[in-house]
N, C-alpha and C positions, 0 to 999 in steps of 0.2 A: 902747381902756382903758376899764377899768371900776372902778367899789369893789368891795369886799370884799363890805358888803352888796350891791351889784346884783347879782353875781354868786352868793350864795346864795342870795335870793329868784328867780333866773333858774331853778335848778337845786333848788330847793326843799329847801335846807338849811339846817343855823341858823349864824350867823354866827361860833359858837364854834368849829364843826367845821371851817369853812373857816380861820377864826385858826389853829385848830394843827396843820391838815395844809397852809398854809403854812411855818409855822415848820419843823414838819418838814423838808421840800424844801429850805429854806434862803432860801424868798422871804423880801425884809422886807415887814413887815408891823405895823402900831403899834394900829391899830383898825381897825372897819367900814367908817373911811371912806378908809382906805388905797385909793391906786391899784394891779389889777393890769395889767401889759403882754399883750400876747398871748401870750408866752412862757409868762406863768406859766399864761394862761388854758389853754391846751392843756395844759399839765403836769397842772393841776386835773384839765381833765376826762379824761385820761387816766385819773387817779387815780378819779374818783368818777360820770362816765360808759362808760366801759370796762372798769372793772371786771370779771373774770373773776368771780370772786365771786361777784355780780350775778346772772349767768346760771345759778346751778346752782337747780336748783328746789327751792323750798322743803320742807322736812319737814313730813310730815300731821303733825297734831296728835292726841293720841288722846284721846278721852272714852272714860269711866268708863261702864258701863251705866246706871246711878244718871242720871248728867247725860243721857242720851241720852233715857231716859226720862221726864226732867221736860221736855226740849226737844219732845221729840215729845207730851206730852200740852199745855203752851204755845201749838206749834202749832196742834194740834185743835181749841184756845181760840178761838183766832183766828183761825180758818177760820170756826169757826160765828157768831162774832160779824160779820164782815164777811158771811157769809149773810143774817144775821138783816137786818141794815142796809138790803139792798140791797131 
């Protein structure tokens, strides 16, 4: 058994997210100090840790040509600064 807070910390999620999901699943919780039993933890793990959506590759963010040029300029400036200080 563990509290909602302990579980949230264990899986790096917000307590509010855990509480909301518990309520969706019909798990009786009131606050972060509410205790989760082994079955509750397994149910939550199946949602948060074994979620098929989390296995999907993330979409690549597309940058505009202006942004890319700006980033290249910053990178080149930073590399020059590193070279000078060495």
